[in-house]
C-alpha positions, 0 to 999 in steps of 0.5 A: 242478708243476715248471717246465721250467726247474727240471727242466732245472736239476735234471737238469744239477746236478752236471755241469760246464757246457759241452760234454761230454767225449768218453770216447775223447779222455780215454782217449787223453789218459791214454795220452799223459800218464798216468792222473791218477786214479793220479797226482794230481800230473799235475793240477797247474796248472803242468803245463798248458803242458807237457801242451799241448806233449805234445798238440801234438807228438803230433798236430801241433795242438790240437783242441777235443775234446782241450782239453775232455778236458785240462780234465777231466783237470786239473779246470780250466775249459775257459776257462782251458785255452783262454785259455792255449793260444791265448795262445802262438804255438807252439800251433795250436788247431783249432776244431770243423769246422776243417781241421787245419794241414798236417803240415809247417810252415816258420817263416821268421824275420822279425827285423831281422837276418834281414830284412837277410839277405833273409828276406822274399825267402826267405819269398816263394820258399818260399810260391811253391814248396811245396804249401800242402796239405802244407806251410805257410810262416809268419813267426816272430819271432827264433829266437836264431840271428841270426849265421847269418841268414836262418834257417828252422825245419822242424819242430824243425830249424833251417836256417842261412844258409837258402835256398829250395833248402836248406829244400826239401831238408830238407822232402824228407828229413823230418829235422825233429829238432833239430840235434846239439849237442856239449857239455861232459859232467859228467866233463869239467867236473869234471876242469876243477874244476867243482862245487868251488864247489858242494861248498864252499858245501854243506860250509860252507867258503864262507859266503853272506856271503863269496860275496855280498862276492865278487859285490859286488866283481866288479860282476856285474849281471843280464845279461838286460837290467835290470842290477840288482846280483846280490848285492842281488837275492840279499839281497832274496830272502833277507830274505823269509820262506821257502819260496823258489824260484829261477828261471832265465830262459832265454827270451832272445827279444829280437831280436838276442840269442843269447848265452845259447844260445851258453853253454848249448850249450858249457858247460851244467854251468858254468851249472848250477853257478851256478844251483845255487849261487844256489838254495843261497844263498837256500835255495830249495825248487826250482830252475826253468829256463824255456827258450824253445821255439825251443831244442829241441836245448838242451831235450835237452842240459839234460835230459841234463845234469840227469840226469847230476847226479842220477845222480852224487848232486850234486842230488836227483831232482826238485830241478831242474825244466825248463819250456818256453816256447811262443813268447811274447817277453813271457815274458822279463819276470820276472813274465810268466815266473812266470805262464807257469811257473804254467801261465797266459798270460804276462801281466806282473803289476802291481808291487808286490809284486815277485817277490822278495817274491811270485813263483812260487806266491806265494812269494819268488822269485829270478829270474836270467838264464843269463849271470848265473849262468854267471859265478858259479863263474869269479868265485869261482875266479879272483877278483872282481878278475879279472872286474872288471879286464876293463872299459874306459872306467871300466866293470867286468867282461866282457860277452857281446855278440851281434853281427849285421847288417852285419859280416864275422863275426857271433857272440857275443864275450866282450869288456870291459864298456864297449867301444865299438861301433867297437872291438867291430866292428874288434877282434872282428867283423872289421870291416864287411861288404864294401861296407858302411859303418857308418850306425847300430846297435841297442845293446840289440836291438829295445827298446834304441833306435838310435844313429847312426855318430857315436855309435859311440864311446860305452861299451857298458854299463849306465848309459852310454847312457840320456842318448842315449835307449838302453840296453844291455839284453842286449847284442844289437848289430845293425849297420846300414849306409847301404844299409839302409832306415830305414823298413823297420827301424822298421816291422820293429821295431814290427811285432814289438812289436805282434805280441808285446804280451800285450794286457793294457794299452791303451797297449801293445796299441793304441799299438804298432799305432797307431805301426806304422800311422804309420810305414808312411806316407810322411810321419812326423808327429813330434807324433803319434809323440812324443805316442803314445810318451809315453803308451806310456812313461808308462802301459804295465804293463811294459817292452815297451810302455815300450821299444817307442817307443825306436827310433822316438824315436832315428830322429826325434832323430838320423836326419832327414837320412838319412830325408830321403835315403830319401824319408821326410818328417819333419814337425813340423806334419803334417796329420792328426796326431790320435791 
């Protein structure tokens, strides 16, 4: 006689484990995304995040019934879909019997630049004035608009220099679409000489070796943070057996950074030409652009610019593939970005192998930053000497500095590499803001460390700040004055890292939370903080955990008198210092 267990197992054989898929939900999903039975390519794993975006935008959230339908639609385990959806901050997963979020969401940026401009007060004012049944007010990390702080986002519409009245007015009007962007169209770019380099490399007039020599002579380096020489990265990928892919990292999530957005909004075709030349140089099968979700207006601009190229016959349809992030700072790390492009949680990979040998879909992959490829065409047309000749203090090239904080004119400034902070403020940013005097600055955003005013004459470039415990990174300059609370600065930065840690490795996941709790105390235990910092730097998988202690170590090194004036006791022998 067959046992009850055996009968049950036989009945379920051939059916997926887990809860049944609602036929209505699956039918609705096919209406939204297309019928996967007719178009099997819709089931590709790398489309998962795009499908999640489509559902989120259609309904305002992700119900579990829809995630189950998506798992069946893509022939993926429900666990894989759920893990990816819950990893990213911009997806609202609603469990069974949970109430969905209100129809309207106001995100208030709480990055350091916005905090200096009053974001905390703005958040409190909005939370007190709105009806929580209709509108929710949440904190959000840097939105890449630090020059117009404080910033709030209503739906997909960014409110610059935001006030409670201004945000409420946007809510009342219901205008939640991205702001309009005026950008250089294809015709205008071509009239100015655009795409001549692309035509020359494709026709054979310019060889790969010739272009590599020009890039080497110019001194162009990766301008997303790492600063690796561009020509060497191209060579490394070319040496690996094909097929190969080219990926552009447009996920500038570093607090204080907004230079890539600035260039993309004004000259997307100059960027696209550089990206296409990069793809040509490594003989890429496809060119992927990974754009942060906080730039919805640019998402439309780039889609239109790519359509112009396809219509003009300058690029084959489907060669350039746009993908969106979903609110994860960690995806700025190149291997985490690759994971996200493949439709997975953006968790950094262990290295080696490096992405140049084993990247997207396991193939050799070139990953370049937006600003890096933005300079390729001008360097070729104007000459490597033109680009290299702009440096100061023995440095080479031009840099786009994102400047925010206590200056009169925050913004993106194109300045010589190696310029000092003092020169940058006086010559470009209009000097210090009224009533403020320079006390400190972050030379490379949240992860680049912090330096005192006494070190404002150091050259701002790669390889110049390491001796001081800092690095230039993406050139995100945040300027602080004597009126700023250093403990509030430190806790803001560590809260950001703790929130953005992917959680994959213990030193980062636990270390950032522990360091934040130590900084919130009125007495800072130097021994505990430095031991914890050492563990995080030595054992974290990627740069997030390794760089998170940098601002804290900088404060302990150079700011003890200032901390004492702000009633923070810094003790080398504090009690209770055990981790």
